[in-house]
C-alpha positions, -999 to +999 in steps of 0.1 A: -024+774+252-028+738+263+008+736+273+005+768+294-026+755+311-008+722+318+021+740+334-003+758+357-020+725+364+014+711+375+019+741+398-016+737+413-008+702+425+016+715+451-007+743+463-032+735+491-062+716+479-081+709+511-082+729+544-095+714+576-101+738+605-113+734+640-124+764+662-121+758+699-146+781+717-134+795+750-153+815+775-150+847+754-147+855+718-111+867+722-102+833+737-113+814+706-085+796+690-084+782+655-065+750+645-060+746+607-043+719+586-040+721+548-033+693+523-020+696+488-027+671+460-001+646+473-006+647+510-030+627+532-057+604+521-074+630+500-046+633+474-053+624+439-026+647+428-005+620+412-032+613+387-037+650+381+001+654+377+001+626+350-028+642+333-010+676+332+021+660+317+001+641+291-019+672+281+012+694+280+030+669+258+000+666+234-004+703+233+032+709+225+033+682+198+001+695+183+015+730+181+049+719+167+034+696+141+005+719+134-019+690+140-052+701+156-063+665+161-032+658+182-038+689+202-075+679+205-064+646+221-054+667+251-092+665+259-087+630+273-062+639+300-083+670+307-114+649+314-093+625+335-081+654+355-117+666+362-125+630+374-095+631+398-106+664+412-141+650+417-126+622+437-110+647+460-144+661+468-157+627+478-127+623+502-132+655+523-143+634+553-111+614+551-092+647+556-111+653+588-101+618+600-065+624+590-063+655+611-076+635+642-054+605+634-023+628+633-026+637+670+003+627+692-019+606+715-050+586+707-082+604+714-110+588+733-139+579+711-162+604+727-138+633+723-131+622+687-168+622+679-173+657+693-143+670+675-154+655+641-186+675+644-166+707+649-141+701+621-148+718+588-132+706+556-132+729+526-116+731+492-087+754+489-071+776+461-050+748+446-080+726+439-099+755+423-069+764+401-066+727+391-103+726+382-100+758+361-069+745+342-085+711+335-115+729+321-093+751+300-074+721+287-106+703+279-122+733+262-092+742+241-087+706+232-123+702+220-120+735+200-087+724+184-102+691+174-134+707+160-114+732+139-091+705+127-119+682+119-134+708+095-102+712+075-093+687+048-065+663+056-034+669+034-035+640+010-003+635-011-010+643-047-007+614-071+009+620-105-015+621-134-018+588-153+006+583-182-005+592-216-024+623-208 
């Protein structure tokens, strides 16, 4: 289950994470035009997708090794990359204003400061489907990792049996 969630976490890094939109209001409602720009986990100044990608690879590797070796503690170690993935997604939320600036910086000509200030007020940055999928998958990885560790912690560790002492 951890490996499957890690694969979906890998896919989520290429999906849109942040959407920035600007609605220009004309004289009538039919003349209103919307400008939108989306960023995935690797684009722009909001991207912490590389860290999330590394967390997905680490969690997937630990999940596969834990399943193959039937070692719940090893699968439970996938909790660590899951928590790091949650932190990287939290950092994206703190960088939403940087996405607004990136849209304005990407204009072909430099905008006058007054126009830039007006446009920044009308820009709306929001989280998109890829970010939510990444959050869900990091929560699944963390939850399943904790559950695997707890169930493995309750089981006795296989200790090799020692031969009985001689003379008995």
